LUMTIVEX-24437 format. One line per field, with one value per atom (N, C-alpha, C, O): atom name; x negated, z, y negated. Coordinates in pm, whole numbers, plus 50000, padded with zeros to 5 digits. Layout:
<pts>
atom (CA:...)
px (X:...)
pz (Z:...)
py (Y:...)
</pts>
This chain:
<pts>
atom (N:CA:C:O:N:CA:C:O:N:CA:C:O:N:CA:C:O:N:CA:C:O:N:CA:C:O:N:CA:C:O:N:CA:C:O:N:CA:C:O:N:CA:C:O:N:CA:C:O:N:CA:C:O:N:CA:C:O:N:CA:C:O:N:CA:C:O:N:CA:C:O:N:CA:C:O:N:CA:C:O:N:CA:C:O:N:CA:C:O:N:CA:C:O:N:CA:C:O:N:CA:C:O:N:CA:C:O:N:CA:C:O:N:CA:C:O:N:CA:C:O:N:CA:C:O:N:CA:C:O:N:CA:C:O:N:CA:C:O:N:CA:C:O:N:CA:C:O:N:CA:C:O:N:CA:C:O:N:CA:C:O:N:CA:C:O:N:CA:C:O:N:CA:C:O:N:CA:C:O:N:CA:C:O:N:CA:C:O:N:CA:C:O:N:CA:C:O:N:CA:C:O:N:CA:C:O:N:CA:C:O:N:CA:C:O:N:CA:C:O:N:CA:C:O:N:CA:C:O:N:CA:C:O:N:CA:C:O:N:CA:C:O:N:CA:C:O:N:CA:C:O:N:CA:C:O:N:CA:C:O:N:CA:C:O:N:CA:C:O:N:CA:C:O:N:CA:C:O:N:CA:C:O:N:CA:C:O:N:CA:C:O:N:CA:C:O:N:CA:C:O:N:CA:C:O:N:CA:C:O:N:CA:C:O:N:CA:C:O:N:CA:C:O:N:CA:C:O:N:CA:C:O:N:CA:C:O:N:CA:C:O:N:CA:C:O:N:CA:C:O:N:CA:C:O:N:CA:C:O:N:CA:C:O:N:CA:C:O:N:CA:C:O:N:CA:C:O:N:CA:C:O:N:CA:C:O:N:CA:C:O:N:CA:C:O:N:CA:C:O:N:CA:C:O:N:CA:C:O:N:CA:C:O:N:CA:C:O:N:CA:C:O:N:CA:C:O:N:CA:C:O:N:CA:C:O:N:CA:C:O:N:CA:C:O:N:CA:C:O:N:CA:C:O:N:CA:C:O:N:CA:C:O:N:CA:C:O:N:CA:C:O:N:CA:C:O:N:CA:C:O)
px (49915:50000:49911:49814:49948:49881:49970:50090:49911:49987:49915:49794:49988:49930:50024:50146:49961:50038:49988:49871:50077:50045:49940:49860:49938:49836:49860:49968:49757:49759:49641:49529:49666:49561:49573:49679:49461:49455:49354:49244:49393:49304:49310:49418:49196:49191:49271:49327:49278:49351:49501:49572:49550:49693:49718:49641:49825:49863:49933:50038:49874:49929:50019:50130:49970:50048:50051:49947:50168:50183:50244:50365:50159:50199:50280:50382:50234:50302:50276:50165:50380:50368:50449:50557:50395:50467:50393:50278:50461:50401:50439:50556:50340:50362:50334:50218:50438:50419:50337:50332:50273:50191:50274:50391:50211:50268:50388:50453:50417:50525:50472:50354:50560:50528:50606:50727:50535:50596:50575:50467:50678:50666:50676:50756:50594:50599:50667:50625:50771:50845:50852:50876:50830:50838:50800:50747:50826:50795:50644:50568:50602:50460:50410:50476:50294:50234:50284:50250:50367:50421:50320:50340:50210:50107:50100:50033:50166:50166:50025:49980:49957:49821:49725:49635:49743:49656:49672:49574:49794:49817:49746:49683:49757:49688:49537:49469:49484:49340:49297:49187:49382:49353:49346:49253:49446:49451:49331:49275:49291:49177:49043:48939:49045:48921:48847:48731:48913:48850:48860:48778:48960:48977:48973:48999:48939:48942:49048:49049:49137:49245:49190:49090:49256:49219:49267:49207:49374:49428:49506:49551:49522:49598:49509:49387:49573:49499:49558:49678:49468:49508:49449:49328:49533:49486:49524:49636:49427:49449:49369:49266:49416:49342:49201:49181:49105:48969:48970:49044:48890:48883:48991:48995:49079:49186:49129:49045:49175:49129:49236:49355:49192:49285:49241:49126:49332:49303:49353:49456:49279:49317:49279:49166:49373:49346:49362:49466:49257:49259:49371:49401:49430:49539:49490:49562:49369:49311:49177:49097:49152:49025:48919:48939:48806:48701:48650:48618:48641:48588:48681:48642:48803:48898:48947:48935:49003:49056:49182:49266:49194:49313:49418:49389:49536:49643:49726:49778:49739:49814:49939:49936:50043:50164:50208:50188:50267:50316:50467:50528:50528:50672:50728:50671:50837:50897:51035:51133:51042:51170:51168:51066:51279:51283:51271:51318:51209:51193:51323:51353:51397:51524:51632:51604:51756:51863:51879:51927:51838:51855:51750:51767:51639:51534:51574:51655:51516:51542:51477:51374:51537:51470:51338:51317:51251:51121:51138:51233:51045:51047:51023:50947:51089:51067:50938:50888:50884:50760:50645:50630:50567:50455:50326:50320:50224:50093:50038:50065:49962:49901:49752:49703:49680:49536:49494:49560:49384:49334:49272:49196:49306:49249:49177:49239:49048:48973:49030:49069:49033:49080:48964:48848:48995:48895:48915:49006:48833:48848:48740:48737)
pz (50000:50000:50000:50074:49915:49916:49995:49967:50091:50171:50167:50191:50139:50155:50241:50226:50334:50436:50452:50481:50432:50454:50360:50399:50234:50139:50093:50044:50108:50055:49961:49995:49842:49743:49686:49641:49690:49631:49517:49532:49404:49290:49240:49214:49228:49180:49264:49212:49394:49483:49488:49563:49409:49409:49481:49467:49557:49622:49519:49466:49490:49392:49463:49418:49573:49656:49798:49851:49859:49992:50086:50088:50164:50264:50202:50258:50088:50020:50093:50140:50104:50171:50095:50042:50089:50028:50059:50102:50036:50050:49926:49890:49863:49745:49780:49799:49789:49826:49722:49605:49763:49671:49552:49566:49435:49310:49258:49163:49316:49263:49146:49140:49053:48943:48967:48989:48962:48997:48884:48826:48852:48753:48822:48914:48778:48832:48730:48614:48772:48683:48746:48866:48666:48717:48609:48505:48635:48538:48528:48614:48423:48406:48525:48571:48575:48686:48823:48924:48828:48956:49040:49160:48978:49054:49027:49101:48923:48893:48865:48928:48771:48735:48852:48875:48925:49039:49147:49208:49169:49267:49223:49305:49097:49047:49059:49090:49035:49049:49195:49223:49287:49430:49465:49531:49420:49450:49389:49450:49267:49199:49256:49220:49345:49405:49323:49352:49221:49139:49203:49176:49288:49364:49512:49550:49593:49739:49796:49766:49879:49937:50035:50103:50041:50139:50278:50378:50283:50411:50388:50277:50492:50484:50463:50455:50455:50441:50330:50302:50267:50169:50216:50241:50229:50273:50169:50119:50138:50044:50094:50160:50064:50108:50049:49935:50125:50072:49957:49960:49858:49742:49639:49535:49666:49572:49450:49462:49331:49207:49158:49155:49120:49068:48928:48906:48832:48694:48667:48719:48585:48555:48411:48369:48336:48199:48196:48233:48151:48148:48058:47955:48095:48019:47885:47786:47880:47757:47735:47828:47611:47579:47558:47477:47628:47610:47466:47413:47404:47268:47162:47045:47200:47103:47010:47040:46899:46803:46856:46918:46830:46872:46763:46645:46800:46703:46707:46812:46593:46586:46502:46403:46542:46461:46443:46531:46330:46306:46311:46277:46353:46357:46217:46121:46205:46076:46074:46115:46028:46019:45900:45875:45826:45711:45757:45865:45674:45707:45684:45756:45583:45553:45544:45508:45577:45571:45433:45423:45327:45192:45157:45060:45234:45204:45245:45335:45174:45208:45343:45378:45418:45542:45509:45396:45604:45584:45548:45590:45470:45431:45553:45642:45557:45668:45650:45745:45528:45504:45570:45550:45648:45717:45670:45640:45665:45628:45748:45863:45717:45824:45805:45693:45911:45904:46000:46100:45965:46048:46175:46171:46285:46414:46462:46473:46491:46530:46655:46749:46655:46775:46871:46830:46998:47104:47165:47246:47127:47177:47275:47327)
py (50118:50000:49877:49868:49782:49652:49557:49546:49490:49394:49261:49254:49157:49024:48942:48945:48869:48800:48657:48634:48562:48421:48367:48282:48415:48373:48230:48196:48148:48012:48000:48038:47946:47925:47785:47743:47714:47580:47582:47635:47525:47513:47369:47316:47307:47170:47073:46977:47098:47009:47034:46967:47130:47162:47294:47389:47300:47425:47513:47477:47628:47721:47823:47851:47877:47969:47913:47874:47909:47850:47954:47974:48019:48119:48234:48275:48285:48396:48526:48552:48609:48738:48843:48814:48965:49077:49206:49204:49317:49449:49530:49537:49590:49672:49818:49856:49900:50040:50116:50077:50225:50304:50354:50390:50354:50405:50327:50371:50213:50129:50049:50013:50021:49931:49804:49806:49694:49566:49468:49461:49393:49286:49152:49134:49058:48922:48833:48826:48766:48678:48540:48527:48439:48303:48204:48241:48079:47975:47956:48002:47888:47858:47777:47683:47816:47743:47786:47725:47892:47937:48014:48031:48060:48130:48280:48351:48329:48472:48524:48619:48462:48506:48484:48565:48376:48348:48455:48496:48500:48607:48735:48801:48769:48889:48876:48974:48758:48736:48748:48796:48706:48724:48872:48917:48948:49091:49163:49254:49121:49184:49138:49193:49039:48991:48887:48857:48830:48727:48589:48502:48570:48447:48483:48597:48385:48403:48309:48189:48364:48284:48182:48206:48067:47965:48004:47964:48081:48125:48253:48279:48333:48457:48578:48567:48695:48819:48906:48902:48983:49083:49214:49223:49316:49447:49551:49553:49638:49747:49867:49850:49988:50107:50110:50067:50161:50172:50273:50371:50246:50335:50310:50377:50216:50186:50117:50028:50158:50096:50000:50033:49881:49780:49746:49708:49760:49723:49583:49541:49511:49374:49343:49368:49291:49248:49097:49043:49029:48883:48833:48894:48723:48664:48612:48619:48560:48508:48574:48588:48615:48678:48571:48480:48579:48480:48482:48589:48367:48357:48413:48425:48447:48501:48392:48273:48434:48338:48274:48339:48148:48075:48093:48070:48133:48149:48022:47983:47959:47835:47857:47929:47796:47797:47654:47570:47628:47493:47495:47596:47386:47384:47398:47347:47467:47492:47428:47490:47305:47237:47143:47079:47132:47042:46897:46861:46815:46673:46596:46501:46637:46571:46677:46791:46642:46741:46805:46917:46735:46789:46894:46968:46902:46998:47138:47159:47235:47375:47408:47350:47499:47543:47611:47655:47619:47681:47827:47892:47877:48017:48104:48067:48217:48311:48389:48449:48387:48459:48383:48262:48452:48390:48452:48571:48372:48428:48503:48469:48605:48684:48683:48665:48701:48712:48821:48849:48881:48991:48935:48838:48996:48960:49085:49191:49075:49194:49258:49189:49390:49460:49476:49483:49481:49498:49636:49655:49728:49866:49900:50011)
</pts>
């Protein structure tokens, strides 16, 4: 079981997590849902040991393995999309056909 109690995390002078507490039973699968900036990724980084909490405790069984996949790949290609909307009401809507480009896989 992973338990975190009273976790507070500040980044750049902002409070990201304020006295967060929870217990995750063994073999449970948990999803984190919330708006952007709510602290989901920061909480996972705390559990994985990539961040250190300003206050509170995190307890996990010894020998427990935690997997973590970074949200953004370092040096990865930036995917850009442009808005697709006609400039004037008389113009045709944008084509649904989109160009594709190869993005290298990371195996």
